[in-house]
N, C-alpha and C positions, 0 to 999 in steps of 0.2 A: 220453600213452599209453606204457606200457612193454611190451615184448614179450620173452619169454624162451622159448627152445625148451626143452621140459621132458620129455626122454625118460624120466626116472625117475618123474615124477609122472603123466604121461599119455603112455604109450608111442607114439612116433612123432608126437607132437602139440605143441601150443604153449599157453602160458599168457599171457594178455594182460590187463593192468591198465588200466582206463579211468578218466579223471578225472571223468566224469559218467555218469549212467544212460542218457541219450539216446543217446550214442555206442555204449554197450554194446548197447542194444536194436536199434539200426540194424544192427550187425554180426550180432547173433543172428538177426534176420529173414532176412538173406542166407544165413548158414550153415545155418540150420534148414530152408531150402527143400530138399526132396528128401533130407533127412538120414536116416541110419539110425536115429538117436535124438537127441532134444533135450529138455533140461529147464532151466527157468529158475526160480529161487527165491531166497529170502532165507536167509542163513546167519549164524551167530554171528560168523564171521570176515570176512564180506563182506555189505554192504548188499544187493547183488544179485549173484548168481553164475549162470553158465550152463555146463552141461556138454553138449557136442555131439560126436557122431561124424558127420562129414559124409558126403556121398554117395560119397566116395572112401575112407572108412574112417579118415580123419585125426581124431584126438581134439583137442578144443579146451576150454580152461577160460577163460572170460571172467569178470572180476569187477571190482567197483567198491565203494569205501567212500565215494565222493563223493556230493554232493547232486544232486538233480534240478535242471535249469536252467529248468524250466517255471515260469511265474508263476501 
């Protein structure tokens, strides 16, 4: 997992790259709870990406280009 504080991309937020989809989805479920907004989707530049504004107003961009570890 790589973490980058990204004030230029998501003001006051963070950008986190995950090695696999399961890790991303676990974090998404936690941050999306009581969030002001949350969206998870597939993008041309990320297999799975999530944009969240949490309950405190902090912006998050979670993404992965890694494979699912589910068999």
